[in-house]
C-alpha positions as CSV (number, residue, x, y, z in Angstrom):
1,X,9.3,-26.5,-26.2
2,X,7.8,-23.1,-26.4
3,X,10.8,-21.4,-28.1
4,X,12.2,-24.1,-30.3
5,X,14.2,-22.8,-33.2
6,X,13.9,-19.2,-31.9
7,X,16.7,-16.7,-31.3
8,X,16.4,-14.4,-28.3
9,X,18.4,-11.4,-27.3
10,X,18.0,-10.5,-23.6
11,X,19.5,-7.3,-22.0
12,X,20.4,-7.1,-18.4
13,X,21.2,-10.9,-18.5
14,X,23.9,-11.0,-15.9
15,X,21.5,-11.3,-13.0
16,X,17.9,-11.1,-11.7
17,X,15.1,-11.3,-14.2
18,X,17.5,-11.3,-17.2
19,X,19.5,-14.3,-16.0
20,X,16.5,-16.3,-15.0
21,X,14.8,-15.5,-18.4
22,X,18.0,-16.4,-20.4
23,X,18.2,-19.8,-18.7
24,X,14.5,-20.5,-19.0
25,X,14.3,-19.3,-22.7
26,X,17.3,-21.6,-23.5
27,X,15.6,-24.5,-21.7
28,X,12.6,-23.9,-23.9
29,X,14.7,-24.2,-27.0
30,X,15.9,-20.7,-27.8
31,X,19.4,-19.7,-28.7
32,X,20.2,-16.8,-26.4
33,X,22.3,-13.7,-26.8
34,X,22.9,-12.6,-23.2
35,X,23.7,-8.9,-23.0
36,X,25.0,-6.9,-20.1
37,X,27.7,-4.5,-19.0
38,X,28.7,-6.9,-16.2
39,X,31.0,-9.2,-18.1
40,X,31.6,-11.7,-15.3
41,X,27.9,-12.1,-14.6
42,X,26.9,-12.2,-18.3
43,X,29.5,-14.8,-19.1
44,X,28.3,-16.9,-16.2
45,X,24.7,-16.7,-17.6
46,X,25.9,-17.9,-21.0
47,X,28.1,-20.6,-19.3
48,X,25.1,-21.9,-17.3
49,X,23.0,-22.2,-20.4
50,X,25.8,-24.1,-22.2
51,X,26.3,-26.4,-19.2
52,X,22.6,-27.2,-19.3
53,X,22.9,-28.2,-23.0
54,X,21.7,-25.0,-24.5
55,X,23.2,-22.4,-26.9
56,X,24.2,-19.0,-25.8
57,X,26.7,-16.2,-26.3
58,X,27.6,-13.2,-24.1
59,X,27.7,-9.7,-25.6
60,X,29.0,-6.8,-23.5
61,X,27.0,-3.7,-24.2
62,X,25.8,-0.5,-22.6
63,X,22.2,-0.2,-23.8
64,X,22.3,3.6,-23.5
65,X,24.9,3.7,-26.3
66,X,23.7,3.5,-29.9
67,X,26.8,1.7,-31.2
68,X,26.6,-0.9,-28.5
69,X,22.9,-1.6,-29.3
70,X,23.7,-1.9,-33.0
71,X,26.5,-4.3,-32.3
72,X,24.5,-6.5,-29.9
73,X,21.9,-7.1,-32.5
74,X,24.4,-7.6,-35.3
75,X,26.3,-10.2,-33.1
76,X,23.1,-12.1,-32.4
77,X,22.1,-12.2,-36.1
78,X,25.7,-13.1,-37.2
79,X,26.0,-15.9,-34.6
80,X,22.6,-17.5,-34.8
81,X,21.3,-16.4,-38.2
82,X,18.3,-14.3,-37.2
83,X,16.5,-12.6,-34.3
84,X,13.0,-13.6,-33.2
85,X,12.7,-12.2,-29.7
86,X,14.0,-9.0,-28.2
87,X,13.7,-8.7,-24.4
88,X,14.6,-5.1,-23.4
89,X,15.1,-5.9,-19.7
90,X,18.2,-3.9,-18.6
91,X,17.4,-1.3,-16.0
92,X,18.9,0.6,-13.1
93,X,17.6,2.0,-9.9
94,X,20.0,4.4,-8.2
95,X,20.2,4.9,-4.5
96,X,20.2,8.7,-4.9
97,X,16.9,8.6,-6.7
98,X,14.4,10.4,-4.5
99,X,11.6,13.0,-4.9
100,X,11.7,15.8,-7.5
101,X,13.3,18.2,-5.0
102,X,16.1,15.9,-3.8
103,X,16.9,14.0,-7.0
104,X,19.9,15.5,-8.8
105,X,19.8,16.0,-12.6
106,X,22.6,13.4,-13.2
107,X,20.6,10.7,-11.5
108,X,17.5,11.6,-13.6
109,X,19.6,11.6,-16.8
110,X,21.4,8.4,-16.1
111,X,18.2,6.6,-15.2
112,X,16.4,7.8,-18.3
113,X,19.4,6.9,-20.5
114,X,19.3,3.2,-19.4
115,X,15.7,2.6,-18.6
116,X,14.0,4.5,-21.4
117,X,16.6,5.3,-24.1
118,X,17.8,1.7,-23.8
119,X,14.4,0.4,-24.8
120,X,14.3,2.9,-27.7
121,X,17.7,1.9,-29.0
122,X,17.1,-1.8,-28.5
123,X,14.0,-1.4,-30.8
124,X,15.8,0.9,-33.2
125,X,18.2,-1.8,-34.1
126,X,16.2,-4.9,-33.1
127,X,13.1,-4.2,-35.2
128,X,14.9,-4.4,-38.5
129,X,16.3,-7.7,-37.4
130,X,12.8,-9.0,-36.5
131,X,11.5,-7.8,-39.9
132,X,14.2,-9.9,-41.6
133,X,13.1,-12.9,-39.6
134,X,9.5,-12.4,-40.7
135,X,8.3,-11.0,-37.4
136,X,8.7,-11.7,-33.7
137,X,8.1,-10.6,-30.2
138,X,9.4,-7.7,-28.1
139,X,9.1,-7.7,-24.4
140,X,10.0,-4.5,-22.5
141,X,10.5,-4.5,-18.7
142,X,8.5,-1.7,-17.1
143,X,7.2,-1.8,-13.5
144,X,4.1,-1.6,-11.4
145,X,5.2,1.9,-10.3
146,X,4.5,3.2,-13.8
147,X,0.8,2.4,-13.0
148,X,0.7,3.2,-9.3
149,X,3.6,5.4,-8.1
150,X,6.0,4.4,-5.4
151,X,5.5,4.7,-1.7
152,X,9.3,5.2,-1.3
153,X,10.2,8.2,-3.6
154,X,12.1,7.2,-6.8
155,X,11.0,9.9,-9.3
156,X,13.5,9.1,-12.1
157,X,12.8,5.4,-12.0
158,X,9.1,5.8,-11.9
159,X,9.1,8.3,-14.8
160,X,11.4,6.1,-16.8
161,X,9.1,3.1,-16.5
162,X,6.1,5.2,-17.4
163,X,8.1,6.0,-20.6
164,X,8.5,2.3,-21.3
165,X,4.8,1.8,-21.2
166,X,4.2,4.6,-23.6
167,X,6.9,3.3,-25.9
168,X,5.4,-0.1,-25.8
169,X,1.9,1.0,-26.7
170,X,3.1,3.1,-29.7
171,X,5.5,0.4,-31.0
172,X,2.8,-2.2,-30.7
173,X,0.4,-0.1,-32.9
174,X,3.0,0.8,-35.5
175,X,4.4,-2.6,-36.0
176,X,1.4,-4.9,-35.5
177,X,0.9,-5.5,-39.3
178,X,4.5,-6.5,-39.6
179,X,3.9,-9.5,-37.3
180,X,5.8,-7.9,-34.5
181,X,4.2,-8.0,-31.1
182,X,5.3,-5.6,-28.4
183,X,4.2,-6.0,-24.8
184,X,5.4,-4.6,-21.4
185,X,6.1,-6.8,-18.4
186,X,5.4,-4.9,-15.2
187,X,6.9,-6.7,-12.2
188,X,5.8,-5.8,-8.7
189,X,8.4,-5.5,-5.9
190,X,10.9,-8.3,-6.3
191,X,13.5,-9.8,-4.1
192,X,16.3,-8.8,-6.4
193,X,19.7,-7.1,-5.7
194,X,18.5,-4.1,-7.6
195,X,15.5,-3.5,-5.3
196,X,17.0,-4.7,-2.1
197,X,19.9,-2.2,-2.4
198,X,17.2,0.5,-2.8
199,X,15.0,-0.7,0.1
200,X,18.1,-0.8,2.3
201,X,16.3,-0.7,5.7
202,X,13.7,-2.9,7.2
203,X,11.4,0.1,7.4
204,X,11.6,0.7,3.7
205,X,11.0,-3.0,3.0
206,X,7.9,-3.0,5.2
207,X,6.5,0.1,3.5
208,X,6.4,-2.0,0.3
209,X,5.3,-5.3,1.8
210,X,2.3,-3.8,3.6
211,X,0.8,-2.9,0.3
212,X,1.2,-6.3,-1.4
213,X,-1.9,-8.5,-1.1
214,X,0.2,-11.7,-1.5
215,X,2.3,-10.4,1.4
216,X,5.8,-11.1,-0.1
217,X,8.3,-9.9,-2.6
218,X,8.2,-11.6,-6.0
219,X,11.0,-13.7,-7.4
220,X,13.0,-13.3,-10.6
221,X,12.1,-16.8,-11.7
222,X,8.4,-15.9,-11.5
223,X,9.0,-12.9,-13.8
224,X,11.0,-15.1,-16.2
225,X,7.9,-17.3,-16.6
226,X,5.8,-14.2,-17.4
227,X,8.4,-13.0,-19.9
228,X,8.3,-16.5,-21.5
229,X,4.6,-16.2,-22.0
230,X,4.9,-12.8,-23.7
231,X,7.8,-14.0,-25.9
232,X,6.1,-17.2,-27.0
233,X,3.2,-18.0,-29.2
234,X,1.1,-18.6,-26.1
235,X,0.5,-14.8,-26.2
236,X,0.0,-14.7,-30.0
237,X,-3.1,-12.4,-29.7
238,X,-1.5,-9.9,-27.3
239,X,0.2,-6.7,-28.3
240,X,0.4,-3.4,-26.6
241,X,-0.4,-5.0,-23.3
242,X,0.6,-4.0,-19.8
243,X,1.2,-7.4,-18.2
244,X,1.2,-7.0,-14.5
245,X,2.9,-9.6,-12.3
246,X,2.8,-7.7,-9.1
247,X,1.4,-9.8,-6.3
248,X,-1.9,-7.9,-6.5
249,X,-0.6,-4.5,-5.5
250,X,-2.0,-2.6,-8.5
251,X,-5.4,-4.2,-8.1
252,X,-5.5,-3.1,-4.5
253,X,-4.9,0.5,-5.2
254,X,-5.7,1.5,-8.8
255,X,-9.3,2.3,-9.7
256,X,-10.2,1.1,-13.2
257,X,-10.9,4.0,-15.6
C-alpha cells in the first residue's frame, strides 16, 4: 500500500475530490482526518472509510479561520500521533463570480478567504506538524484556470487559484531541505457539484467542453489518483510542481515559455 502507516489530513472532504481522495488514501493504508464545514457530508466520508475497514475521523472546520485550522491539525496529531500528508483541497466557486466589473467585493473576498487564505492557514499550522513527523507531503488544489484563464468569467476563482500556484512554489523552495515536498494539483473541468452549479446551462457546459481535447469532463476519482501520486513516495523527486490533470486543455492553448 502506498500510504501505509501515514496520517493524512484532507480539507474539503465532504464531497468531490476531497471525499474520493479520503476514501482512496485510506484504502492505501493512511489514517485520515476528513475536514469540512459540511458536517453531514464529512461524517459520511469518515463512516465510509471505517465501513471499508480503514481509520478516519471527521473534523468540522472553516479553513478561512485560523483557530479552526489550528484545531484540525491538533486533532489529527492527537488522534493519530502525527501528520505526514496535508491535502489543502477545500475550495469554493460562487455563482456570482463574474468578470472584474460585475463581481462584487464580497464575492472576491470570500473566494480569496477560502481558496487562498485557506491554503496559507493549512500550511501555517500543518508544516510544524510535518516537521515533527520528520517531513512529509503537501498537496494544494489549484486549477487549470490558473494557467489558462476561464472562458466563462470567474475572476475571483481564477485569481485565487493563481495564488495557490504561487504559494506552492514558494513553500516548496523554502521547505525542501526539511524533507517537506509541496506540489499543486491542477484539475481541469470536472463533473463535480461545484462546477456543475457554476456551469448551470447547457451553453456554459459546451463552452468548456469544446476546448477539452479528451472531449469530456473529468471525474473526482481521477483527481484522487493524481493526488495520491503527489502524496506518496511515488513522487519523491517532485516539489514545487504544477501537476496538470486537465484532459489536455492546457496543452491545447498554452504556448510553452
